[in-house]
N, CA and C atoms of all chains as a GROMACS GRO file, in nm:
protein
  576
    1MET      N    1  -0.284  -2.455  -2.774
    1MET     CA    2  -0.310  -2.469  -2.632
    1MET      C    3  -0.452  -2.521  -2.612
    2PRO      N    4  -0.470  -2.626  -2.533
    2PRO     CA    5  -0.605  -2.675  -2.508
    2PRO      C    6  -0.687  -2.572  -2.431
    3VAL      N    7  -0.814  -2.564  -2.464
    3VAL     CA    8  -0.904  -2.468  -2.399
    3VAL      C    9  -1.022  -2.544  -2.342
    4ARG      N   10  -1.056  -2.515  -2.219
    4ARG     CA   11  -1.177  -2.571  -2.158
    4ARG      C   12  -1.272  -2.457  -2.125
    5VAL      N   13  -1.395  -2.470  -2.167
    5VAL     CA   14  -1.498  -2.370  -2.138
    5VAL      C   15  -1.594  -2.429  -2.036
    6THR      N   16  -1.616  -2.357  -1.927
    6THR     CA   17  -1.710  -2.404  -1.826
    6THR      C   18  -1.825  -2.304  -1.814
    7LEU      N   19  -1.943  -2.357  -1.794
    7LEU     CA   20  -2.062  -2.274  -1.780
    7LEU      C   21  -2.137  -2.316  -1.655
    8ARG      N   22  -2.191  -2.218  -1.586
    8ARG     CA   23  -2.273  -2.249  -1.469
    8ARG      C   24  -2.408  -2.304  -1.514
    9THR      N   25  -2.457  -2.400  -1.438
    9THR     CA   26  -2.590  -2.452  -1.466
    9THR      C   27  -2.686  -2.428  -1.349
   10GLY      N   28  -2.636  -2.362  -1.244
   10GLY     CA   29  -2.721  -2.333  -1.129
   10GLY      C   30  -2.657  -2.227  -1.043
   11PRO      N   31  -2.728  -2.180  -0.942
   11PRO     CA   32  -2.678  -2.068  -0.862
   11PRO      C   33  -2.571  -2.106  -0.759
   12PHE      N   34  -2.552  -2.233  -0.731
   12PHE     CA   35  -2.466  -2.269  -0.619
   12PHE      C   36  -2.329  -2.324  -0.661
   13ALA      N   37  -2.323  -2.403  -0.763
   13ALA     CA   38  -2.196  -2.463  -0.805
   13ALA      C   39  -2.132  -2.378  -0.915
   14SER      N   40  -2.003  -2.344  -0.894
   14SER     CA   41  -1.930  -2.264  -0.992
   14SER      C   42  -1.811  -2.344  -1.042
   15PRO      N   43  -1.819  -2.397  -1.165
   15PRO     CA   44  -1.703  -2.470  -1.219
   15PRO      C   45  -1.579  -2.382  -1.226
   16PHE      N   46  -1.598  -2.254  -1.258
   16PHE     CA   47  -1.482  -2.164  -1.266
   16PHE      C   48  -1.414  -2.154  -1.131
   17ARG      N   49  -1.491  -2.139  -1.027
   17ARG     CA   50  -1.433  -2.127  -0.892
   17ARG      C   51  -1.360  -2.256  -0.853
   18LYS      N   52  -1.416  -2.369  -0.893
   18LYS     CA   53  -1.352  -2.498  -0.864
   18LYS      C   54  -1.216  -2.508  -0.933
   19HIS      N   55  -1.210  -2.468  -1.058
   19HIS     CA   56  -1.083  -2.475  -1.130
   19HIS      C   57  -0.985  -2.370  -1.078
   20LEU      N   58  -1.037  -2.256  -1.039
   20LEU     CA   59  -0.951  -2.153  -0.981
   20LEU      C   60  -0.885  -2.204  -0.853
   21ALA      N   61  -0.962  -2.269  -0.770
   21ALA     CA   62  -0.906  -2.325  -0.646
   21ALA      C   63  -0.798  -2.428  -0.677
   22SER      N   64  -0.822  -2.510  -0.778
   22SER     CA   65  -0.722  -2.610  -0.816
   22SER      C   66  -0.595  -2.544  -0.866
   23LEU      N   67  -0.612  -2.439  -0.947
   23LEU     CA   68  -0.495  -2.368  -0.999
   23LEU      C   69  -0.414  -2.306  -0.885
   24MET      N   70  -0.484  -2.251  -0.787
   24MET     CA   71  -0.414  -2.186  -0.675
   24MET      C   72  -0.322  -2.283  -0.601
   25GLU      N   73  -0.362  -2.407  -0.594
   25GLU     CA   74  -0.285  -2.505  -0.516
   25GLU      C   75  -0.202  -2.598  -0.603
   26SER      N   76  -0.201  -2.577  -0.732
   26SER     CA   77  -0.134  -2.671  -0.819
   26SER      C   78   0.014  -2.683  -0.781
   27PRO      N   79   0.067  -2.805  -0.780
   27PRO     CA   80   0.202  -2.829  -0.728
   27PRO      C   81   0.314  -2.782  -0.818
   28PHE      N   82   0.284  -2.740  -0.938
   28PHE     CA   83   0.392  -2.696  -1.027
   28PHE      C   84   0.421  -2.547  -1.014
   29GLY      N   85   0.374  -2.486  -0.908
   29GLY     CA   86   0.404  -2.345  -0.885
   29GLY      C   87   0.409  -2.314  -0.738
   30ASP      N   88   0.456  -2.194  -0.706
   30ASP     CA   89   0.463  -2.152  -0.566
   30ASP      C   90   0.402  -2.012  -0.547
   31SER      N   91   0.361  -1.948  -0.655
   31SER     CA   92   0.309  -1.812  -0.647
   31SER      C   93   0.189  -1.799  -0.740
   32LEU      N   94   0.121  -1.684  -0.730
   32LEU     CA   95  -0.001  -1.666  -0.807
   32LEU      C   96  -0.017  -1.519  -0.843
   33VAL      N   97  -0.064  -1.494  -0.965
   33VAL     CA   98  -0.112  -1.360  -1.005
   33VAL      C   99  -0.263  -1.372  -1.017
   34LEU      N  100  -0.336  -1.289  -0.942
   34LEU     CA  101  -0.480  -1.299  -0.934
   34LEU      C  102  -0.543  -1.164  -0.967
   35CYS      N  103  -0.618  -1.160  -1.077
   35CYS     CA  104  -0.675  -1.033  -1.127
   35CYS      C  105  -0.827  -1.044  -1.135
   36SER      N  106  -0.894  -0.938  -1.094
   36SER     CA  107  -1.039  -0.934  -1.101
   36SER      C  108  -1.086  -0.790  -1.110
   37GLY      N  109  -1.199  -0.769  -1.174
   37GLY     CA  110  -1.256  -0.635  -1.174
   37GLY      C  111  -1.307  -0.597  -1.036
   38TYR      N  112  -1.396  -0.679  -0.986
   38TYR     CA  113  -1.454  -0.656  -0.854
   38TYR      C  114  -1.408  -0.766  -0.758
   39ILE      N  115  -1.390  -0.728  -0.632
   39ILE     CA  116  -1.360  -0.825  -0.527
   39ILE      C  117  -1.458  -0.802  -0.413
   40TRP      N  118  -1.527  -0.906  -0.373
   40TRP     CA  119  -1.630  -0.893  -0.269
   40TRP      C  120  -1.575  -0.945  -0.136
   41GLU      N  121  -1.514  -0.853  -0.062
   41GLU     CA  122  -1.462  -0.889   0.070
   41GLU      C  123  -1.509  -0.780   0.166
   42THR      N  124  -1.628  -0.799   0.218
   42THR     CA  125  -1.687  -0.699   0.305
   42THR      C  126  -1.614  -0.695   0.439
   43ASP      N  127  -1.651  -0.603   0.524
   43ASP     CA  128  -1.581  -0.586   0.651
   43ASP      C  129  -1.592  -0.712   0.737
   44SER      N  130  -1.489  -0.733   0.819
   44SER     CA  131  -1.484  -0.856   0.898
   44SER      C  132  -1.604  -0.869   0.992
   45ALA      N  133  -1.656  -0.755   1.037
   45ALA     CA  134  -1.771  -0.760   1.128
   45ALA      C  135  -1.899  -0.801   1.057
   46SER      N  136  -1.898  -0.792   0.926
   46SER     CA  137  -2.016  -0.830   0.849
   46SER      C  138  -2.032  -0.981   0.848
   47SER      N  139  -2.151  -1.026   0.866
   47SER     CA  140  -2.175  -1.171   0.872
   47SER      C  141  -2.201  -1.231   0.734
   48GLY      N  142  -2.209  -1.147   0.634
   48GLY     CA  143  -2.242  -1.196   0.500
   48GLY      C  144  -2.126  -1.267   0.432
   49TYR      N  145  -2.155  -1.318   0.315
   49TYR     CA  146  -2.056  -1.390   0.236
   49TYR      C  147  -1.938  -1.301   0.200
   50LYS      N  148  -1.820  -1.359   0.204
   50LYS     CA  149  -1.698  -1.293   0.157
   50LYS      C  150  -1.624  -1.392   0.067
   51VAL      N  151  -1.561  -1.342  -0.037
   51VAL     CA  152  -1.501  -1.433  -0.134
   51VAL      C  153  -1.388  -1.515  -0.072
   52LEU      N  154  -1.317  -1.459   0.027
   52LEU     CA  155  -1.208  -1.534   0.088
   52LEU      C  156  -1.258  -1.649   0.175
   53ASP      N  157  -1.385  -1.647   0.210
   53ASP     CA  158  -1.439  -1.764   0.280
   53ASP      C  159  -1.419  -1.889   0.196
   54ASP      N  160  -1.427  -1.871   0.065
   54ASP     CA  161  -1.408  -1.984  -0.027
   54ASP      C  162  -1.262  -2.005  -0.066
   55LEU      N  163  -1.185  -1.897  -0.076
   55LEU     CA  164  -1.055  -1.905  -0.142
   55LEU      C  165  -0.933  -1.895  -0.052
   56LEU      N  166  -0.948  -1.846   0.070
   56LEU     CA  167  -0.830  -1.817   0.151
   56LEU      C  168  -0.745  -1.942   0.176
   57ALA      N  169  -0.807  -2.051   0.212
   57ALA     CA  170  -0.729  -2.172   0.241
   57ALA      C  171  -0.649  -2.217   0.119
   58HIS      N  172  -0.706  -2.204   0.002
   58HIS     CA  173  -0.635  -2.242  -0.120
   58HIS      C  174  -0.516  -2.148  -0.146
   59ILE      N  175  -0.537  -2.020  -0.122
   59ILE     CA  176  -0.429  -1.923  -0.141
   59ILE      C  177  -0.316  -1.950  -0.042
   60VAL      N  178  -0.350  -1.977   0.082
   60VAL     CA  179  -0.248  -2.000   0.185
   60VAL      C  180  -0.165  -2.123   0.149
   61ARG      N  181  -0.232  -2.230   0.111
   61ARG     CA  182  -0.157  -2.351   0.076
   61ARG      C  183  -0.076  -2.332  -0.052
   62GLY      N  184  -0.130  -2.257  -0.146
   62GLY     CA  185  -0.063  -2.244  -0.275
   62GLY      C  186   0.049  -2.143  -0.279
   63CYS      N  187   0.048  -2.048  -0.187
   63CYS     CA  188   0.147  -1.940  -0.191
   63CYS      C  189   0.230  -1.934  -0.063
   64ALA      N  190   0.234  -2.041   0.012
   64ALA     CA  191   0.304  -2.040   0.141
   64ALA      C  192   0.451  -2.003   0.126
   65SER      N  193   0.512  -2.045   0.018
   65SER     CA  194   0.655  -2.017  -0.001
   65SER      C  195   0.678  -1.915  -0.112
   66GLY      N  196   0.573  -1.854  -0.161
   66GLY     CA  197   0.587  -1.761  -0.272
   66GLY      C  198   0.517  -1.629  -0.245
   67THR      N  199   0.463  -1.572  -0.351
   67THR     CA  200   0.400  -1.440  -0.343
   67THR      C  201   0.266  -1.443  -0.416
   68LEU      N  202   0.168  -1.375  -0.361
   68LEU     CA  203   0.043  -1.351  -0.430
   68LEU      C  204   0.043  -1.208  -0.482
   69THR      N  205   0.034  -1.193  -0.613
   69THR     CA  206   0.021  -1.061  -0.675
   69THR      C  207  -0.125  -1.041  -0.713
   70THR      N  208  -0.186  -0.936  -0.662
   70THR     CA  209  -0.328  -0.912  -0.689
   70THR      C  210  -0.344  -0.787  -0.774
   71VAL      N  211  -0.442  -0.792  -0.863
   71VAL     CA  212  -0.478  -0.676  -0.943
   71VAL      C  213  -0.630  -0.660  -0.934
   72ALA      N  214  -0.674  -0.546  -0.892
   72ALA     CA  215  -0.818  -0.520  -0.884
   72ALA      C  216  -0.849  -0.390  -0.955
   73GLY      N  217  -0.969  -0.381  -1.006
   73GLY     CA  218  -1.010  -0.259  -1.073
   73GLY      C  219  -1.148  -0.218  -1.030
   74LYS      N  220  -1.208  -0.131  -1.108
   74LYS     CA  221  -1.343  -0.087  -1.080
   74LYS      C  222  -1.354  -0.031  -0.939
   75LEU      N  223  -1.250   0.035  -0.895
   75LEU     CA  224  -1.248   0.081  -0.756
   75LEU      C  225  -1.322   0.212  -0.737
   76GLY      N  226  -1.372   0.269  -0.843
   76GLY     CA  227  -1.447   0.391  -0.828
   76GLY      C  228  -1.592   0.367  -0.789
   77TYR      N  229  -1.631   0.242  -0.779
   77TYR     CA  230  -1.771   0.210  -0.751
   77TYR      C  231  -1.790   0.174  -0.603
   78GLY      N  232  -1.875   0.244  -0.536
   78GLY     CA  233  -1.919   0.208  -0.402
   78GLY      C  234  -1.806   0.180  -0.306
   79ASP      N  235  -1.810   0.065  -0.245
   79ASP     CA  236  -1.718   0.032  -0.136
   79ASP      C  237  -1.600  -0.054  -0.182
   80TYR      N  238  -1.576  -0.062  -0.311
   80TYR     CA  239  -1.480  -0.161  -0.359
   80TYR      C  240  -1.335  -0.131  -0.323
   81VAL      N  241  -1.302  -0.007  -0.298
   81VAL     CA  242  -1.166   0.020  -0.248
   81VAL      C  243  -1.148  -0.043  -0.111
   82ARG      N  244  -1.246  -0.025  -0.026
   82ARG     CA  245  -1.237  -0.084   0.109
   82ARG      C  246  -1.239  -0.237   0.101
   83TYR      N  247  -1.318  -0.289   0.012
   83TYR     CA  248  -1.324  -0.435  -0.002
   83TYR      C  249  -1.189  -0.491  -0.049
   84TYR      N  250  -1.123  -0.419  -0.139
   84TYR     CA  251  -0.990  -0.464  -0.184
   84TYR      C  252  -0.891  -0.457  -0.068
   85ARG      N  253  -0.899  -0.350   0.010
   85ARG     CA  254  -0.814  -0.337   0.128
   85ARG      C  255  -0.839  -0.452   0.226
   86ASN      N  256  -0.966  -0.482   0.248
   86ASN     CA  257  -1.000  -0.595   0.337
   86ASN      C  258  -0.940  -0.725   0.285
   87PHE      N  259  -0.950  -0.743   0.154
   87PHE     CA  260  -0.901  -0.864   0.089
   87PHE      C  261  -0.752  -0.881   0.113
   88VAL      N  262  -0.676  -0.776   0.090
   88VAL     CA  263  -0.530  -0.782   0.106
   88VAL      C  264  -0.495  -0.805   0.253
   89ARG      N  265  -0.560  -0.734   0.341
   89ARG     CA  266  -0.528  -0.748   0.485
   89ARG      C  267  -0.556  -0.888   0.537
   90ARG      N  268  -0.666  -0.943   0.493
   90ARG     CA  269  -0.702  -1.077   0.543
   90ARG      C  270  -0.603  -1.182   0.494
   91ILE      N  271  -0.559  -1.169   0.370
   91ILE     CA  272  -0.461  -1.267   0.318
   91ILE      C  273  -0.326  -1.248   0.388
   92ARG      N  274  -0.285  -1.123   0.406
   92ARG     CA  275  -0.160  -1.099   0.479
   92ARG      C  276  -0.170  -1.151   0.621
   93GLY      N  277  -0.286  -1.134   0.681
   93GLY     CA  278  -0.307  -1.183   0.816
   93GLY      C  279  -0.293  -1.334   0.828
   94ALA      N  280  -0.313  -1.402   0.717
   94ALA     CA  281  -0.297  -1.548   0.714
   94ALA      C  282  -0.154  -1.588   0.684
   95GLY      N  283  -0.064  -1.490   0.671
   95GLY     CA  284   0.077  -1.520   0.655
   95GLY      C  285   0.128  -1.526   0.513
   96VAL      N  286   0.048  -1.479   0.418
   96VAL     CA  287   0.090  -1.483   0.277
   96VAL      C  288   0.150  -1.348   0.238
   97ARG      N  289   0.259  -1.353   0.164
   97ARG     CA  290   0.318  -1.230   0.110
   97ARG      C  291   0.233  -1.183  -0.008
   98VAL      N  292   0.185  -1.058   0.000
   98VAL     CA  293   0.094  -1.006  -0.103
   98VAL      C  294   0.153  -0.879  -0.165
   99GLN      N  295   0.148  -0.872  -0.298
   99GLN     CA  296   0.183  -0.751  -0.372
   99GLN      C  297   0.056  -0.700  -0.438
  100PRO      N  298  -0.016  -0.603  -0.377
  100PRO     CA  299  -0.141  -0.556  -0.434
  100PRO      C  300  -0.119  -0.443  -0.534
  101LEU      N  301  -0.182  -0.455  -0.651
  101LEU     CA  302  -0.165  -0.358  -0.759
  101LEU      C  303  -0.302  -0.312  -0.808
  102ILE      N  304  -0.301  -0.196  -0.874
  102ILE     CA  305  -0.421  -0.147  -0.942
  102ILE      C  306  -0.380  -0.089  -1.077
  103ALA      N  307  -0.477  -0.077  -1.166
  103ALA     CA  308  -0.454  -0.007  -1.291
  103ALA      C  309  -0.456   0.143  -1.263
  104PRO      N  310  -0.377   0.220  -1.337
  104PRO     CA  311  -0.363   0.362  -1.302
  104PRO      C  312  -0.493   0.439  -1.303
  105LYS      N  313  -0.587   0.402  -1.388
  105LYS     CA  314  -0.716   0.472  -1.390
  105LYS      C  315  -0.826   0.391  -1.321
  106ARG      N  316  -0.784   0.293  -1.243
  106ARG     CA  317  -0.878   0.212  -1.165
  106ARG      C  318  -0.985   0.149  -1.252
  107ASN      N  319  -0.943   0.100  -1.367
  107ASN     CA  320  -1.042   0.048  -1.460
  107ASN      C  321  -1.011  -0.095  -1.504
  108TRP      N  322  -0.932  -0.166  -1.426
  108TRP     CA  323  -0.902  -0.304  -1.463
  108TRP      C  324  -1.028  -0.389  -1.456
  109HIS      N  325  -1.046  -0.474  -1.557
  109HIS     CA  326  -1.168  -0.554  -1.560
  109HIS      C  327  -1.142  -0.701  -1.592
  110ALA      N  328  -1.024  -0.736  -1.640
  110ALA     CA  329  -0.996  -0.872  -1.682
  110ALA      C  330  -0.986  -0.966  -1.562
  111LYS      N  331  -1.041  -1.085  -1.580
  111LYS     CA  332  -1.036  -1.187  -1.474
  111LYS      C  333  -0.934  -1.291  -1.516
  112ILE      N  334  -0.819  -1.288  -1.451
  112ILE     CA  335  -0.707  -1.373  -1.490
  112ILE      C  336  -0.643  -1.430  -1.364
  113ALA      N  337  -0.608  -1.556  -1.370
  113ALA     CA  338  -0.527  -1.616  -1.264
  113ALA      C  339  -0.412  -1.690  -1.331
  114ILE      N  340  -0.290  -1.662  -1.285
  114ILE     CA  341  -0.172  -1.724  -1.344
  114ILE      C  342  -0.093  -1.791  -1.232
  115ARG      N  343  -0.072  -1.921  -1.247
  115ARG     CA  344   0.010  -1.994  -1.152
  115ARG      C  345   0.155  -1.977  -1.192
  116MET      N  346   0.235  -1.933  -1.098
  116MET     CA  347   0.375  -1.901  -1.123
  116MET      C  348   0.466  -1.996  -1.048
  117SER      N  349   0.575  -2.037  -1.112
  117SER     CA  350   0.685  -2.102  -1.044
  117SER      C  351   0.798  -2.000  -1.040
  118GLN      N  352   0.812  -1.937  -0.925
  118GLN     CA  353   0.901  -1.821  -0.912
  118GLN      C  354   0.860  -1.716  -1.016
  119THR      N  355   0.940  -1.692  -1.118
  119THR     CA  356   0.904  -1.588  -1.214
  119THR      C  357   0.851  -1.644  -1.346
  120SER      N  358   0.826  -1.775  -1.352
  120SER     CA  359   0.781  -1.836  -1.477
  120SER      C  360   0.634  -1.874  -1.469
  121PRO      N  361   0.550  -1.826  -1.562
  121PRO     CA  362   0.410  -1.869  -1.564
  121PRO      C  363   0.398  -2.014  -1.607
  122ARG      N  364   0.318  -2.091  -1.534
  122ARG     CA  365   0.306  -2.234  -1.562
  122ARG      C  366   0.167  -2.274  -1.611
  123ALA      N  367   0.064  -2.201  -1.569
  123ALA     CA  368  -0.072  -2.230  -1.612
  123ALA      C  369  -0.157  -2.108  -1.584
  124ALA      N  370  -0.270  -2.097  -1.654
  124ALA     CA  371  -0.351  -1.977  -1.636
  124ALA      C  372  -0.498  -2.005  -1.665
  125ILE      N  373  -0.581  -1.924  -1.605
  125ILE     CA  374  -0.724  -1.923  -1.635
  125ILE      C  375  -0.761  -1.780  -1.674
  126VAL      N  376  -0.825  -1.764  -1.787
  126VAL     CA  377  -0.883  -1.636  -1.827
  126VAL      C  378  -1.034  -1.655  -1.825
  127GLY      N  379  -1.101  -1.585  -1.735
  127GLY     CA  380  -1.242  -1.610  -1.716
  127GLY      C  381  -1.327  -1.486  -1.730
  128SER      N  382  -1.453  -1.502  -1.696
  128SER     CA  383  -1.545  -1.389  -1.699
  128SER      C  384  -1.610  -1.366  -1.563
  129SER      N  385  -1.563  -1.439  -1.461
  129SER     CA  386  -1.622  -1.428  -1.328
  129SER      C  387  -1.535  -1.341  -1.238
  130ASN      N  388  -1.596  -1.242  -1.176
  130ASN     CA  389  -1.525  -1.164  -1.076
  130ASN      C  390  -1.507  -1.245  -0.948
  131LEU      N  391  -1.423  -1.194  -0.859
  131LEU     CA  392  -1.407  -1.254  -0.727
  131LEU      C  393  -1.514  -1.196  -0.635
  132THR      N  394  -1.637  -1.230  -0.666
  132THR     CA  395  -1.751  -1.178  -0.589
  132THR      C  396  -1.837  -1.293  -0.541
  133MET      N  397  -1.125  -0.057  -2.969
  133MET     CA  398  -1.044   0.062  -2.937
  133MET      C  399  -0.954   0.032  -2.818
  134ILE      N  400  -0.829   0.066  -2.832
  134ILE     CA  401  -0.731   0.044  -2.726
  134ILE      C  402  -0.703   0.176  -2.656
  135TRP      N  403  -0.674   0.166  -2.531
  135TRP     CA  404  -0.645   0.285  -2.451
  135TRP      C  405  -0.496   0.292  -2.423
  136PRO      N  406  -0.419   0.354  -2.512
  136PRO     CA  407  -0.273   0.349  -2.502
  136PRO      C  408  -0.218   0.419  -2.380
  137ASP      N  409  -0.296   0.507  -2.320
  137ASP     CA  410  -0.243   0.573  -2.201
  137ASP      C  411  -0.240   0.478  -2.082
  138ASP      N  412  -0.317   0.372  -2.088
  138ASP     CA  413  -0.319   0.277  -1.979
  138ASP      C  414  -0.236   0.152  -2.010
  139LEU      N  415  -0.210   0.127  -2.135
  139LEU     CA  416  -0.162  -0.005  -2.172
  139LEU      C  417  -0.042   0.000  -2.263
  140ASN      N  418   0.040  -0.101  -2.249
  140ASN     CA  419   0.153  -0.116  -2.338
  140ASN      C  420   0.162  -0.262  -2.377
  141MET      N  421   0.061  -0.309  -2.446
  141MET     CA  422   0.051  -0.452  -2.473
  141MET      C  423   0.093  -0.478  -2.617
  142THR      N  424   0.186  -0.568  -2.632
  142THR     CA  425   0.243  -0.590  -2.764
  142THR      C  426   0.224  -0.732  -2.814
  143SER      N  427   0.183  -0.823  -2.730
  143SER     CA  428   0.174  -0.961  -2.774
  143SER      C  429   0.029  -0.997  -2.803
  144TYR      N  430  -0.002  -1.124  -2.799
  144TYR     CA  431  -0.130  -1.163  -2.858
  144TYR      C  432  -0.250  -1.135  -2.769
  145PHE      N  433  -0.227  -1.109  -2.644
  145PHE     CA  434  -0.336  -1.058  -2.562
  145PHE      C  435  -0.335  -0.906  -2.574
  146ARG      N  436  -0.445  -0.848  -2.605
  146ARG     CA  437  -0.449  -0.704  -2.612
  146ARG      C  438  -0.576  -0.654  -2.544
  147ALA      N  439  -0.571  -0.532  -2.503
  147ALA     CA  440  -0.681  -0.478  -2.423
  147ALA      C  441  -0.786  -0.414  -2.510
  148GLU      N  442  -0.907  -0.429  -2.468
  148GLU     CA  443  -1.018  -0.356  -2.530
  148GLU      C  444  -1.111  -0.312  -2.419
  149PRO      N  445  -1.180  -0.203  -2.440
  149PRO     CA  446  -1.279  -0.163  -2.340
  149PRO      C  447  -1.395  -0.259  -2.340
  150ASN      N  448  -1.454  -0.274  -2.226
  150ASN     CA  449  -1.574  -0.356  -2.214
  150ASN      C  450  -1.694  -0.269  -2.248
  151ARG      N  451  -1.742  -0.284  -2.367
  151ARG     CA  452  -1.850  -0.196  -2.413
  151ARG      C  453  -1.981  -0.221  -2.339
  152GLY      N  454  -1.990  -0.339  -2.279
  152GLY     CA  455  -2.112  -0.370  -2.208
  152GLY      C  456  -2.127  -0.293  -2.078
  153GLU      N  457  -2.020  -0.231  -2.032
  153GLU     CA  458  -2.030  -0.160  -1.905
  153GLU      C  459  -2.017  -0.011  -1.930
  154ASP      N  460  -1.903   0.048  -1.900
  154ASP     CA  461  -1.894   0.192  -1.918
  154ASP      C  462  -1.802   0.230  -2.033
  155GLY      N  463  -1.753   0.134  -2.107
  155GLY     CA  464  -1.672   0.164  -2.222
  155GLY      C  465  -1.532   0.208  -2.191
  156ARG      N  466  -1.492   0.201  -2.066
  156ARG     CA  467  -1.359   0.248  -2.031
  156ARG      C  468  -1.282   0.146  -1.947
  157THR      N  469  -1.329   0.025  -1.942
  157THR     CA  470  -1.263  -0.073  -1.857
  157THR      C  471  -1.162  -0.154  -1.935
  158ILE      N  472  -1.068  -0.213  -1.865
  158ILE     CA  473  -0.963  -0.291  -1.930
  158ILE      C  474  -1.000  -0.438  -1.930
  159ASP      N  475  -1.012  -0.494  -2.048
  159ASP     CA  476  -1.028  -0.637  -2.065
  159ASP      C  477  -0.916  -0.686  -2.155
  160LEU      N  478  -0.893  -0.813  -2.150
  160LEU     CA  479  -0.796  -0.871  -2.241
  160LEU      C  480  -0.868  -0.962  -2.339
  161ILE      N  481  -0.834  -0.953  -2.463
  161ILE     CA  482  -0.891  -1.044  -2.562
  161ILE      C  483  -0.777  -1.117  -2.631
  162ILE      N  484  -0.811  -1.229  -2.690
  162ILE     CA  485  -0.710  -1.310  -2.756
  162ILE      C  486  -0.715  -1.284  -2.906
  163ASP      N  487  -0.602  -1.253  -2.962
  163ASP     CA  488  -0.590  -1.232  -3.105
  163ASP      C  489  -0.554  -1.366  -3.170
  164PRO      N  490  -0.648  -1.436  -3.230
  164PRO     CA  491  -0.619  -1.571  -3.280
  164PRO      C  492  -0.519  -1.572  -3.394
  165LEU      N  493  -0.507  -1.461  -3.466
  165LEU     CA  494  -0.413  -1.457  -3.578
  165LEU      C  495  -0.269  -1.464  -3.529
  166THR      N  496  -0.246  -1.416  -3.410
  166THR     CA  497  -0.113  -1.421  -3.352
  166THR      C  498  -0.096  -1.543  -3.262
  167ALA      N  499  -0.202  -1.578  -3.191
  167ALA     CA  500  -0.192  -1.683  -3.089
  167ALA      C  501  -0.147  -1.815  -3.148
  168HIS      N  502  -0.194  -1.848  -3.266
  168HIS     CA  503  -0.162  -1.980  -3.320
  168HIS      C  504  -0.015  -1.992  -3.358
  169GLN      N  505   0.054  -1.880  -3.364
  169GLN     CA  506   0.197  -1.884  -3.398
  169GLN      C  507   0.284  -1.907  -3.275
  170LEU      N  508   0.225  -1.908  -3.158
  170LEU     CA  509   0.301  -1.919  -3.035
  170LEU      C  510   0.286  -2.057  -2.973
  171SER      N  511   0.392  -2.103  -2.909
  171SER     CA  512   0.382  -2.227  -2.833
  171SER      C  513   0.301  -2.203  -2.707
  172GLU      N  514   0.268  -2.311  -2.638
  172GLU     CA  515   0.191  -2.298  -2.514
  172GLU      C  516   0.268  -2.215  -2.412
  173ASP      N  517   0.396  -2.242  -2.398
  173ASP     CA  518   0.477  -2.165  -2.303
  173ASP      C  519   0.482  -2.018  -2.343
  174GLN      N  520   0.492  -1.992  -2.472
  174GLN     CA  521   0.498  -1.852  -2.518
  174GLN      C  522   0.365  -1.780  -2.492
  175GLN      N  523   0.255  -1.853  -2.508
  175GLN     CA  524   0.125  -1.791  -2.480
  175GLN      C  525   0.112  -1.756  -2.332
  176LEU      N  526   0.156  -1.846  -2.247
  176LEU     CA  527   0.151  -1.817  -2.104
  176LEU      C  528   0.240  -1.699  -2.070
  177GLN      N  529   0.358  -1.696  -2.127
  177GLN     CA  530   0.449  -1.585  -2.100
  177GLN      C  531   0.392  -1.454  -2.152
  178ALA      N  532   0.325  -1.459  -2.269
  178ALA     CA  533   0.265  -1.338  -2.325
  178ALA      C  534   0.154  -1.286  -2.235
  179LEU      N  535   0.074  -1.377  -2.183
  179LEU     CA  536  -0.033  -1.335  -2.092
  179LEU      C  537   0.025  -1.268  -1.968
  180TYR      N  538   0.124  -1.333  -1.909
  180TYR     CA  539   0.186  -1.276  -1.789
  180TYR      C  540   0.251  -1.141  -1.819
  181ASP      N  541   0.324  -1.133  -1.929
  181ASP     CA  542   0.392  -1.008  -1.964
  181ASP      C  543   0.291  -0.896  -1.986
  182ASP      N  544   0.180  -0.928  -2.051
  182ASP     CA  545   0.082  -0.823  -2.078
  182ASP      C  546   0.015  -0.774  -1.952
  183VAL      N  547  -0.009  -0.863  -1.858
  183VAL     CA  548  -0.065  -0.818  -1.730
  183VAL      C  549   0.034  -0.727  -1.658
  184MET      N  550   0.157  -0.772  -1.648
  184MET     CA  551   0.253  -0.700  -1.565
  184MET      C  552   0.306  -0.572  -1.632
  185ARG      N  553   0.285  -0.561  -1.763
  185ARG     CA  554   0.331  -0.441  -1.834
  185ARG      C  555   0.217  -0.345  -1.867
  186SER      N  556   0.105  -0.363  -1.802
  186SER     CA  557  -0.012  -0.282  -1.838
  186SER      C  558  -0.024  -0.157  -1.752
  187GLY      N  559   0.086  -0.110  -1.700
  187GLY     CA  560   0.084   0.016  -1.627
  187GLY      C  561   0.038   0.005  -1.484
  188LEU      N  562   0.044  -0.114  -1.426
  188LEU     CA  563  -0.004  -0.133  -1.290
  188LEU      C  564   0.080  -0.054  -1.190
  189VAL      N  565   0.014  -0.007  -1.086
  189VAL     CA  566   0.083   0.067  -0.980
  189VAL      C  567   0.043   0.007  -0.846
  190PRO      N  568   0.126   0.027  -0.743
  190PRO     CA  569   0.093  -0.029  -0.611
  190PRO      C  570  -0.039   0.026  -0.558
  191PHE      N  571  -0.111  -0.058  -0.488
  191PHE     CA  572  -0.236  -0.018  -0.423
  191PHE      C  573  -0.202   0.029  -0.282
  192GLU      N  574  -0.217   0.153  -0.258
  192GLU     CA  575  -0.193   0.218  -0.128
  192GLU      C  576  -0.053   0.191  -0.073
   0.00000   0.00000   0.00000
């Protein structure tokens, strides 16, 4: 399997995020499995950065006829349970079917995105960047 | 070290704790000794299977 390694060279451009967005909308699938240790989706009233500011449009276009399955971990730290809840609600509010999951001990840490065509995986990214 | 109470991973992706953090988190690593025996489609299926069979439960 070909492997591409991307590295950041500055604080603003994220090659991983760019490829993740492409994977989300890739035409050979209709659904997505999206896993992250941390998810940074602060309350809607907060004016600060939220990860869905960057990703929501890609998720909506990529999963309009399918399902987004999310896996988040590290929920024992600070506000991350609420942030995961915010994340799921905002995506559902945009009309996407979401199946939110957690690891039983709330310790999921792997960053994985899998583009699915119904129940068949078609492409994937295994990274080291959280959705933060 | 694998945490069998959390995981049931049998294919080439297997879980290890992230020692850089608290030593109890779930990460996936690639076992190259097994991976090279699988086709691209099989590797993708193994990754998906390992995620979905890792004891996940609904969030709220």
